[in-house]
C-alpha positions, 0 to 999 in steps of 0.5 A, a space after each residue: 726135867 725139860 719135856 721134849 717139845 714134840 716127837 717131830 722135832 730133834 732134841 738139842 743137845 742141852 736137851 738130851 743131857 737132861 734125859 734120864 740114862 737109858 736102861 739098857 742090858 746088864 752083863 749078865 744078860 748078854 751071851 756070847 756064843 761060842 759052843 754048838 749048843 749056845 748057837 741052837 739055844 739063841 736060834 730058837 730064843 729068836 725064833 720064838 720071838 718074831 721081832 729083834 733088835 739088831 746091829 753090827 759093828 766092825 773093826 775101824 779103818 782109818 786109811 782110804 785104800 784099806 779093804 773094810 772086811 766087817 762086820 766082825 760082830 753081829 749082834 740081836 737083842 730080845 726083850 730081856 737078853 742079847 746075843 753076840 756072834 763073832 763073825 769069825 766063829 766056826 759056827 757063826 755063818 750057818 747061824 747068821 744066814 739062817 737068822 738073817 735071811 729068814 723072812 719070819 724074823 723081823 730084824 729091826 735097827 738103824 741104818 740097815 741099808 748099809 749093812 746089806 752090802 758088807 753082809 752080801 759082799 763079805 759073808 755072802 748073806 742076803 738081809 731079808 726081813 729087815 725094819 730100818 727104823 730111821 725110815 720108820 720114823 720119818 714115814 711117822 712124822 719125824 722131818 729128819 733121819 734119826 740115828 739110833 741116840 737121836 731115835 732113843 732121846 726123841 720116842 724113849 726120852 732117854 739118853 743113850 751114852 755111846 763111847 767114841 773110844 769103844 765105837 772105835 775099839 778093836 771089833 775083830 778081836 777074839 775076845 771082846 772086853 765087857 764094855 764092847 759087849 754092853 755097847 753092842 748088845 744095848 745098840 741092839 736092844 735100843 732099836 728094839 725098845 725104840 720099836 716097840 714104843 713107836 706103835 703096832 707091828 701092823 703099822 704100814 711104817 713097820 711092814 718089812 720090805 726087802 725092795 733094795 731099790 726103793 729109796 722110799 722103802 720104810 723097811 728093808 
């Protein structure tokens, strides 16, 4: 199998196709939070692990003038499991505020800057304690800002499959389909795997930094 030439080089599409498929979480490892006891158990599990994978999903809009009301789904991944939170659930807001505003729980993901505004505007939540891996990878030497698929290829030498059909599906649905759960969970899980692979949490590139105004900040 073709080996990627350098950590600092973005792989070509042909190289990515030669990589083994990313080994993500299976459906039985993914938990959609429903009962109050589910939210409490998830909160305790997340608090026990200082670093968690994080991502959001929103119902797509196809018109310019439509107000975007997402995120509709927020997901957290641990080493062997993931939690899916549907934002409209009556227990969701208090849970999400406790996790996302905690500086003790480090949320790792890609493109976290784009999550800040909708979280604040639509949910009244201030994202704190986040590590944006796109910026972290640039600090560690990659010349381009990588999205999650490219980062999985560069860092893990694996191919993350992301279905466009699922990407554009209805994330505001009352009941999510199994393929949506797997997609959402593994976006967060892949971020955590990349984070684990690129080095010590003590690396300066990975220290959380909540300065929203610093365009050079690695983390936020």
